[in-house]
C-alpha positions in Angstrom: 0.0 0.2 0.3 1.3 3.4 -1.3 1.5 6.2 0.7 -1.3 7.8 -1.1 -3.6 4.8 -1.0 -3.3 4.9 2.9 -3.9 8.4 3.3 -7.1 8.1 0.5 -8.3 5.1 2.7 -7.9 7.1 6.2 -9.9 10.0 4.2 -12.6 7.6 3.6 -13.0 5.8 7.4 -13.2 9.7 8.3 -16.3 10.9 6.1 -18.0 7.5 7.7 -17.0 8.5 10.8 -18.5 12.0 10.5 -21.5 10.9 8.6 -24.6 10.9 10.6 -25.5 7.2 9.8 -22.3 5.9 11.4 -22.6 2.5 12.4 -21.7 2.1 15.8 -21.0 -1.7 15.3 -18.2 -1.1 13.2 -16.7 2.3 14.8 -14.0 0.2 17.1 -13.1 -1.6 13.5 -12.8 1.7 11.8 -11.0 3.6 14.8 -8.8 0.7 15.1 -8.0 0.5 11.2 -7.4 4.2 11.1 -5.1 3.5 13.8 -3.0 1.5 11.8 -3.2 3.2 8.6 -1.6 6.5 10.8 1.0 4.4 12.2 2.3 3.4 8.9 1.8 6.7 7.3 3.7 8.1 10.0 6.7 5.4 9.5 6.9 6.5 5.8 6.9 10.3 6.5 9.6 9.3 9.2 11.8 7.6 6.7 11.2 9.9 3.9 12.5 12.8 6.2 15.5 10.9 7.7 16.2 10.1 3.8 16.1 13.4 2.9 18.1 14.7 6.0 21.0 12.4 4.6 20.6 13.5 1.1 20.9 16.8 2.0 24.2 16.3 4.9 25.8 14.8 1.8 25.3 17.2 -0.6 26.2 19.8 2.0 29.9 17.3 2.6 30.3 17.6 -1.0 29.9 21.3 -1.6 31.8 22.4 1.4 
């Protein structure tokens, strides 16, 4: 699953939770899935941030 796919699924879950007809029986399931997706998105963002910092450090070292 890509970051964008995870984000799209999160948006879909959020929309369903905001709907007046939110099914109480699936509330815990949707919340659990949203939590999993948020963790995965956070991991990907953190990993990307670390990779970018490494590339920029290497660039700084090469320039100066």
